[in-house]
N, C-alpha and C positions, 0 to 999 in steps of 0.2 A: 489839469484837472478836471478835464471831460466833460467841461461845461459846452466848450466852444468859445469862451468869454475872449481869449487873444486872438483866436481866428476870424470871425465876424465884423470886427471894424476893419480888420486888413485886407480881408475879401470885400468888403463895403467902398473900400478905398481903391483897390484894385479895378474893380467893375467901373465905378466910377471914371478911374483913371482910362480906361479902354474905351469907355462910351465917347469921352472927348477927343482921344487919340486913336482911331485905328490902325495905326502902324505901330503901336506901342507893345511890346511883348513884357510879361511879368513873370517872372519866375519865383517860385516863394522856396524857401531853404529852411530846414529845420527837420527836428526828429521826430522821426513818427507822423509825418503827413500822410504818408500811403494807406496808413490804416485809419485815420480820422473821419469821423463820419460827416466831421461839418465841413472839411474841406472840399472843394469842388474841383475833383480832381478833372474833370474832361474841360474844364474852362482854363484852367493854367496848368503851367509844369511846375512840379518838384524838385529839387534835390534834397536829398536825404543826407543831411550834417550829423556826424555824433555829438552826443551830448550825455552827460550825466548829473545828477545833480551832485552839488558837493556837502557831503557830510562830516562834521566835525566830530561826530559821536566816534566814529568807527574809521581808524586811519587808514584801512586798506583800502576802505570804499572811498575816503579823500584822496588817497594818490591813483585809484581807478578812475574818478572822477575828471581829476585837473590833466591825467596822461588823454581822457576820451575827451576833453575840453579841447585842448591843446590839438588834438586829431581834427576835431571838426573846424579848429582854425585855420589850420591850415588848408583842410578841404574847401 
Protein backbone atom coordinates (compact mmCIF):
# COMPACT_ATOMS: atom_id res chain seq x y z
CA UNK A 1 0.00 0.00 0.00
CA UNK A 2 3.00 2.34 0.12
CA UNK A 3 2.63 3.25 3.80
CA UNK A 4 5.17 0.83 5.25
CA UNK A 5 2.51 -0.67 7.53
CA UNK A 6 3.64 -4.22 6.83
CA UNK A 7 7.37 -3.43 6.91
CA UNK A 8 7.64 -1.39 10.13
CA UNK A 9 6.55 -4.24 12.44
CA UNK A 10 8.81 -6.73 10.64
CA UNK A 11 11.81 -4.37 10.85
CA UNK A 12 11.11 -3.64 14.50
CA UNK A 13 11.04 -7.33 15.32
CA UNK A 14 14.18 -8.00 13.27
CA UNK A 15 16.11 -5.17 14.95
CA UNK A 16 15.09 -6.44 18.39
CA UNK A 17 16.14 -9.99 17.52
CA UNK A 18 19.53 -8.90 16.19
CA UNK A 19 20.10 -6.75 19.28
CA UNK A 20 19.54 -9.78 21.52
CA UNK A 21 21.57 -12.19 19.36
CA UNK A 22 24.45 -10.57 17.50
CA UNK A 23 25.18 -13.74 15.51
CA UNK A 24 21.70 -13.78 13.98
CA UNK A 25 21.38 -13.11 10.25
CA UNK A 26 17.95 -12.08 8.98
CA UNK A 27 16.92 -12.04 5.33
CA UNK A 28 13.70 -10.41 4.20
CA UNK A 29 11.92 -12.03 1.29
CA UNK A 30 9.28 -10.21 -0.71
CA UNK A 31 8.34 -8.43 -3.89
CA UNK A 32 9.75 -4.94 -4.43
CA UNK A 33 11.79 -4.57 -1.24
CA UNK A 34 14.73 -3.08 -3.13
CA UNK A 35 12.60 -0.10 -4.15
CA UNK A 36 10.71 0.30 -0.88
CA UNK A 37 11.69 3.54 0.89
CA UNK A 38 10.79 2.08 4.31
CA UNK A 39 13.00 -0.99 4.09
CA UNK A 40 16.41 -0.58 5.79
CA UNK A 41 18.50 -1.99 2.96
CA UNK A 42 21.83 -1.41 4.67
CA UNK A 43 20.79 -3.32 7.79
CA UNK A 44 19.35 -6.52 6.29
CA UNK A 45 19.72 -8.59 3.18
CA UNK A 46 16.70 -9.13 0.98
CA UNK A 47 15.56 -11.67 -1.56
CA UNK A 48 13.25 -10.57 -4.33
CA UNK A 49 10.38 -13.03 -4.73
CA UNK A 50 7.99 -12.84 -7.70
CA UNK A 51 4.36 -12.23 -6.81
CA UNK A 52 1.23 -10.65 -8.22
CA UNK A 53 -2.18 -9.85 -6.81
CA UNK A 54 -4.87 -12.34 -7.71
CA UNK A 55 -7.63 -10.52 -9.58
CA UNK A 56 -10.72 -12.53 -10.36
CA UNK A 57 -12.14 -9.74 -12.56
CA UNK A 58 -9.69 -10.40 -15.38
CA UNK A 59 -9.03 -14.09 -16.14
CA UNK A 60 -5.72 -13.35 -17.88
CA UNK A 61 -4.43 -11.42 -14.86
CA UNK A 62 -5.63 -14.24 -12.61
CA UNK A 63 -3.68 -16.81 -14.63
CA UNK A 64 -0.60 -14.57 -14.68
CA UNK A 65 -0.89 -14.02 -10.93
CA UNK A 66 -1.17 -17.74 -10.21
CA UNK A 67 1.97 -18.47 -12.26
CA UNK A 68 3.95 -15.65 -10.62
CA UNK A 69 2.90 -16.81 -7.17
CA UNK A 70 3.93 -20.37 -8.06
CA UNK A 71 7.29 -19.07 -9.29
CA UNK A 72 7.70 -17.17 -6.03
CA UNK A 73 6.91 -20.27 -3.98
CA UNK A 74 9.53 -22.24 -5.87
CA UNK A 75 12.12 -19.50 -5.32
